[in-house]
C-alpha positions in Angstrom: 96.5 127.6 100.4 97.8 127.8 96.9 100.1 130.7 97.7 101.5 128.6 100.5 102.3 125.7 98.2 104.0 127.9 95.8 106.1 129.6 98.4 107.2 126.1 99.4 108.1 125.1 95.9 110.3 128.2 95.3 113.2 127.3 97.4 113.4 123.7 96.4 116.1 122.4 94.2 115.8 118.9 92.5 118.5 116.2 93.0 118.2 113.9 90.1 120.3 111.1 91.7 118.1 111.1 94.9 115.2 108.7 95.0 111.8 110.3 95.4 109.8 109.8 98.5 106.8 111.1 100.3 106.9 113.1 103.5 104.0 114.1 105.8 104.7 117.4 107.5 102.2 117.4 110.3 103.2 118.2 113.9 100.4 116.1 115.4 100.9 113.1 113.3 104.2 111.6 112.2 102.7 109.3 109.5 99.9 110.0 106.9 96.5 108.5 107.5 93.1 109.4 106.4 92.4 110.8 110.0 95.6 112.8 110.0 94.5 114.5 106.7 91.0 115.1 108.1 92.3 116.6 111.3 94.8 118.8 109.5 92.2 120.1 107.1 89.6 120.6 109.9 92.2 122.5 112.0 93.1 124.7 108.9 89.3 125.4 108.2 88.2 125.9 111.8 91.2 128.0 113.0 90.6 129.9 116.1 86.9 128.7 116.4 88.0 125.0 116.9 86.7 125.0 120.5 83.3 126.4 119.4 83.1 123.8 116.6 83.9 121.1 119.0 81.4 122.0 121.5 78.7 122.6 118.7 79.2 119.0 117.3 78.8 117.6 120.7 75.6 119.3 121.7 72.5 117.1 121.4 70.4 118.2 118.3 69.0 116.6 115.3 71.4 115.9 112.6 69.6 118.2 110.2 70.0 121.0 112.7 73.6 120.3 113.1 74.2 120.4 109.3 72.1 123.6 108.9 73.9 125.5 111.6 77.3 124.4 110.4 76.4 125.5 106.9 75.4 128.8 108.2 78.5 129.1 110.4 80.5 128.2 107.3 78.5 130.6 105.1 77.6 127.8 103.0 73.9 128.3 102.7 72.6 128.7 99.0 71.6 132.5 99.5 71.4 134.8 96.5 74.7 136.4 97.5 76.6 132.9 97.7 74.9 131.8 94.5 76.1 134.7 92.6 79.7 134.2 94.0 79.5 130.6 92.6 78.5 131.9 89.1 74.8 131.3 89.3 72.8 133.9 87.6 70.2 135.5 90.0 67.7 138.3 89.2 68.5 140.3 92.3 70.6 140.1 95.5 67.7 141.5 97.5 66.2 139.3 100.2 63.1 137.7 98.9 61.4 138.0 102.3 62.0 141.8 103.0 63.5 143.2 99.9 65.5 145.7 101.8 69.0 144.1 102.3 71.1 141.5 100.4 70.1 138.0 101.0 73.2 136.6 102.9 73.4 134.0 105.5 73.9 136.7 108.1 70.8 138.5 107.0 68.6 135.4 106.9 69.5 134.1 110.5 70.3 137.2 112.4 
């Protein structure tokens, strides 16, 4: 995302006599709104899995089950591997249950 932003800035030239303005460049929404930003970010994060995410959020389940499943699908579970990626010191990356593999979301759930 940062590299995309920098690429867009490279070709720009400043016109000091022109008044500044804000432009929302989204194909689906012509004007900026909180909803347009939310949909744009969601589209970027979910990518090709958008249909799966839409079906997932519509299924009947407890909110806690939805959140836990979403966190697992997004690899946001606080596993030892993820904690280390975030700069948290962990004794070992080994799974606390089996001790044979690294403790990742994939390993814990599948």
